[in-house]
C-alpha positions as a printed Julia matrix, in Angstrom:
322×3 Matrix{Float64}:
 -22.71    6.07  -28.06
 -22.58    2.4   -27.18
 -24.84    0.61  -24.55
 -22.86   -1.65  -22.53
 -24.38   -4.57  -20.57
 -22.68   -5.68  -17.32
 -23.48   -9.3   -16.34
 -22.44   -9.37  -12.78
 -21.94  -12.98  -11.73
 -23.19  -12.14   -8.25
 -26.46  -11.15   -9.25
 -29.31  -13.7    -8.49
 -31.22  -15.46  -11.25
 -33.82  -13.42  -12.68
 -31.87   -9.99  -11.96
 -31.58   -7.81  -15.1
 -27.95   -6.99  -16.35
 -26.84   -3.46  -15.65
 -27.26   -1.27  -18.83
 -25.86    2.3   -19.42
 -24.3     4.47  -22.13
 -20.65    4.58  -22.71
 -18.8     6.82  -25.53
 -17.76    4.68  -28.39
 -14.19    5.88  -28.1
 -13.99    5.48  -24.28
 -15.3     2.0   -24.79
 -12.88    1.21  -27.38
 -10.0     2.69  -25.23
 -10.77    0.55  -22.36
 -11.02   -2.55  -24.65
  -7.75   -1.98  -26.37
  -5.54   -0.2   -23.7
  -6.76   -0.51  -20.47
  -7.91   -4.12  -20.13
  -4.98   -5.52  -22.07
  -2.47   -3.55  -19.91
  -4.12   -5.34  -16.95
  -4.43   -8.83  -18.33
  -1.54   -9.19  -20.77
   0.99   -6.75  -20.2
   1.62   -7.25  -16.4
   0.83   -3.43  -15.72
  -1.28   -1.32  -13.33
  -3.4     1.5   -14.52
  -4.16    4.83  -12.63
  -7.03    6.8   -13.87
  -8.09   10.19  -12.45
 -11.45   11.84  -12.72
 -11.81   15.37  -11.33
 -14.66   18.12  -11.41
 -16.4    20.47   -9.23
 -18.94   19.18   -6.35
 -22.11   17.65   -8.1
 -20.76   17.41  -11.51
 -21.21   13.63  -11.48
 -17.78   12.56  -11.34
 -18.53    9.73   -8.79
 -21.17    8.13  -11.03
 -18.9     8.28  -14.14
 -16.0     6.73  -12.17
 -18.18    3.74  -11.14
 -19.32    3.41  -14.68
 -15.74    3.24  -15.89
 -14.83    0.96  -13.24
 -17.7    -1.61  -13.7
 -17.01   -1.76  -17.41
 -13.39   -2.55  -16.91
 -14.18   -4.88  -13.86
 -17.66   -6.46  -13.82
 -16.89   -7.97  -10.49
 -16.54   -4.45   -9.02
 -18.8    -3.96   -5.94
 -19.16   -1.5    -3.0
 -16.53   -3.12   -0.72
 -13.73   -1.69   -3.4
 -15.53    1.79   -3.47
 -13.75    3.53   -0.61
 -13.54    6.99    0.87
 -10.6     7.34    3.16
  -6.77    6.34    3.04
  -6.96    3.55    5.4
  -9.94    1.78    3.64
  -7.98    2.45    0.51
  -4.9     0.62    1.73
  -7.26   -2.18    3.0
  -8.96   -2.46   -0.56
  -5.48   -2.79   -2.29
  -4.35   -5.58   -0.07
  -7.61   -7.69   -0.35
  -8.19   -6.92   -4.2
  -7.28   -9.84   -6.54
  -5.19   -9.44   -9.64
  -6.76   -7.21  -12.1
  -9.41   -5.7   -10.2
 -10.69   -2.22  -10.04
 -10.45   -0.08   -6.83
 -12.34    3.38   -6.57
 -11.12    5.9    -4.08
 -14.1     8.21   -4.16
 -13.77   11.87   -3.08
 -10.28   11.21   -2.24
  -9.85   14.74   -0.54
 -12.27   15.55    2.04
 -12.02   19.21    3.38
 -10.03   20.86    0.82
  -9.26   24.05    2.78
  -5.64   22.94    3.7
  -2.82   20.72    2.19
  -3.18   18.52    5.1
  -6.48   16.91    3.66
  -4.52   15.52    0.8
  -1.58   13.95    2.71
  -3.4    10.75    3.36
  -4.39    9.65   -0.43
  -0.86   10.9    -1.72
   1.0     9.01    1.0
  -1.18    5.83    0.4
  -0.64    6.03   -3.41
   3.19    6.17   -2.91
   3.38    3.33   -0.4
   1.06    1.1    -2.35
   2.35    1.39   -5.61
   4.4    -1.87   -5.49
   1.04   -3.62   -4.5
  -0.74   -2.1    -7.25
   1.79   -3.27   -9.93
   2.24   -6.83   -8.53
  -1.69   -7.21   -8.73
  -2.14   -5.34  -12.04
  -4.8    -3.09  -10.4
  -6.75   -0.52  -12.01
  -6.97    2.47   -9.55
  -9.65    5.15  -10.16
  -8.98    8.31   -8.19
 -12.23   10.58   -8.04
 -11.11   13.97   -6.74
 -12.43   17.57   -6.8
  -9.31   18.85   -8.53
  -6.24   17.26  -10.23
  -3.91   19.81   -8.99
  -3.84   18.71   -5.44
  -2.44   15.27   -6.52
   1.24   14.73   -5.8
   3.27   15.89   -8.78
   4.91   12.36   -9.23
   1.47   10.66   -9.15
   0.03   13.4   -11.45
   2.61   13.49  -13.85
   3.99    9.97  -14.16
   1.62    7.56  -12.72
  -1.71    8.74  -13.8
  -2.32    7.46  -17.36
  -5.25    9.6   -18.04
  -7.44   12.47  -16.51
 -11.19   12.91  -17.15
 -12.44   16.6   -16.26
 -16.14   16.33  -15.57
 -18.1    19.67  -15.82
 -21.52   21.21  -16.29
 -22.47   22.85  -19.5
 -25.15   25.64  -19.29
 -26.38   24.08  -15.87
 -26.39   20.52  -17.47
 -24.39   17.88  -15.92
 -22.72   14.87  -17.7
 -19.98   16.15  -19.8
 -16.3    15.5   -19.76
 -13.08   16.34  -21.44
 -10.19   13.66  -21.6
  -6.53   14.47  -21.2
  -4.08   11.82  -22.48
  -0.8    11.44  -20.68
   0.98   14.32  -22.55
  -2.1    16.88  -22.6
  -2.19   16.02  -18.83
   1.3    16.93  -18.22
   0.86   20.11  -19.71
  -2.25   21.02  -18.01
  -0.56   20.4   -14.56
   2.21   22.7   -15.67
  -0.05   25.33  -17.06
  -2.85   25.36  -14.68
  -1.22   24.42  -11.33
  -0.69   27.97  -10.34
  -4.27   29.03  -10.34
  -5.91   25.57  -10.44
  -7.4    26.63  -14.11
  -7.93   24.42  -17.13
  -6.59   26.95  -19.85
  -8.64   27.21  -23.02
  -5.4    27.45  -24.96
  -4.6    23.93  -24.19
  -6.62   22.38  -27.02
  -8.66   19.14  -26.28
  -9.56   17.51  -29.43
 -13.26   16.94  -30.02
 -12.82   13.27  -30.32
 -11.73   13.43  -26.63
 -14.86   15.01  -25.34
 -18.1    13.26  -24.58
 -21.11   12.77  -22.43
 -22.31   10.18  -19.79
 -25.75    9.76  -18.03
 -26.72    9.1   -14.56
 -26.94    5.43  -14.39
 -25.7     3.93  -11.0
 -23.57    1.15  -12.33
 -23.16   -0.99   -9.16
 -26.82   -1.98   -8.86
 -30.44   -1.3    -8.1
 -31.98    1.43   -6.11
 -31.19   -0.61   -2.85
 -27.37   -0.62   -3.83
 -27.43    2.95   -4.63
 -28.79    3.77   -1.17
 -26.22    1.66    0.49
 -23.56    3.58   -1.49
 -24.74    6.86   -0.43
 -25.2     6.01    3.17
 -21.56    4.66    3.2
 -20.35    7.68    1.65
 -22.2     9.96    4.01
 -20.88    7.8     7.03
 -17.31    8.25    5.88
 -17.77   12.16    5.71
 -19.45   12.46    9.05
 -16.39   10.28   10.63
 -13.78   12.6     8.76
 -15.5    15.83   10.21
 -15.77   14.18   13.72
 -11.93   13.43   13.89
 -10.14   15.99   11.87
  -6.32   15.53   12.08
  -3.48   17.72   11.16
  -0.82   16.77    8.63
   1.56   16.31   11.59
  -0.7    14.07   13.44
  -1.5    11.92   10.58
   2.4    11.63   10.05
   3.11   10.52   13.65
   0.28    8.15   13.77
   1.46    6.44   10.66
   5.11    6.35   12.08
   3.77    4.49   15.16
   1.46    2.14   13.09
   4.47    0.96   11.08
   6.83    0.6    14.1
   4.02   -1.5    16.04
   3.69   -3.73   12.89
   7.39   -4.4    12.49
   7.58   -5.07   16.26
   5.01   -7.72   16.16
   6.39   -9.48   13.04
  10.08   -9.2    14.15
   9.29  -10.58   17.6
   6.45  -12.82   16.78
   4.26  -11.39   19.32
   0.2   -11.99   19.75
  -1.57   -9.01   19.88
  -2.3    -9.59   23.68
   1.46   -9.94   24.4
   2.2    -6.9    22.42
  -0.55   -5.05   24.21
   1.04   -6.16   27.59
   4.5    -5.03   26.43
   3.4    -1.64   25.51
   1.34   -1.36   28.88
   4.56   -1.81   30.74
   5.36    1.69   29.65
   1.93    3.13   30.92
   0.54    3.42   27.47
  -2.65    1.45   26.79
  -3.46   -0.01   23.38
  -5.9    -2.92   23.36
  -5.27   -6.22   21.36
  -8.27   -5.09   19.16
  -6.55   -1.82   18.38
  -3.3    -3.37   17.49
  -4.98   -5.94   15.39
  -6.79   -3.29   13.43
  -3.27   -1.25   13.16
  -1.34   -4.29   11.79
  -4.25   -5.47    9.41
  -3.58   -2.27    7.57
  -0.34   -3.73    6.45
  -1.88   -7.03    5.5
  -1.23   -8.67    8.72
  -3.59  -11.69    9.79
  -3.45  -13.78   12.99
  -1.19  -16.84   12.47
  -3.1   -19.87   13.74
   0.06  -21.96   14.07
   1.9   -19.47   15.94
  -0.92  -17.98   18.01
  -3.91  -20.39   18.08
  -5.93  -18.29   20.62
  -5.46  -14.82   19.13
  -8.85  -14.62   17.12
 -10.65  -15.56   20.43
  -8.71  -13.04   22.33
  -9.75  -10.4    19.58
 -13.54  -11.42   19.91
 -13.73  -11.34   23.47
 -11.89   -7.89   23.37
 -14.25   -6.62   20.81
 -17.26   -7.77   23.01
 -15.85   -5.66   26.14
 -15.31   -2.61   23.99
 -18.89   -2.86   22.38
 -20.32   -3.34   26.05
 -18.25   -0.19   27.27
 -19.66    1.8    24.29
 -23.16    0.92   24.89
 -23.07    1.75   28.43
 -21.42    5.18   27.82
 -24.08    5.8    25.38
 -26.84    5.13   27.75
 -25.19    7.1    30.51
 -25.0    10.22   28.18
 -28.39    9.93   27.01
 -27.41    9.85   23.27
């Protein structure tokens, strides 16, 4: 095993570099295949990591991501489709974005629609920016067939061995296709599908984004995302109609050159209430930003509206005694 040392430029003077073990062959593959694809061959790269809950797949994904892109930080580790979309739009050329625990609530196929749709709709952005996407999910078989067979370059299956975490098998593009075809029916990893010994390995539990405080921030962010998901479950149909509404609102604003306030008033004429802040949040998912020349007072309007909504929420909280 090789010890990799990550020197993060965002660290303050005196902070120790991040060090952790990485299998020699994994490090070599990243150095000779992944990084050149992003920096020299004008391509993107999709890596899938799956495994049972608690197997360590999130940690392993962060370790891979930090080695590929030393600038990786918590802002590009996301837990839902909307944050994933935002991270893609904001990412710079050649950077890594990690979609962690991509499917929450795996009891139905509705839970996977967000990530599959996001992958399809954002593929152009991923290619243009030469991004490396690391998708961490409980099972590879819930991924859309096109993404699983043709877009994902490699799959790491993380598992426990006699109760010990930190083991993985790597499925190349060819093996990954065979696995999907052979194991999709019962979500199994057939033993008859031989994975060479040289494509197996171990990893250890070092948090690769920083110190204990950063790890705590990561855990809090993940817990909050899960809590929000459980509070507001949506069916596949609801997600579909919401996304259709969002894209129509975005196109209406861009084509007509409306401010968020003007658009809010227009929609209000039909007895439908959507605030300028809500409209801003919807349009920003598609990379929209207030145009200072076209709408000079827009940011002020949004700030004032945000203050009003915050005040309303505070009053409501006090009234209910929460």
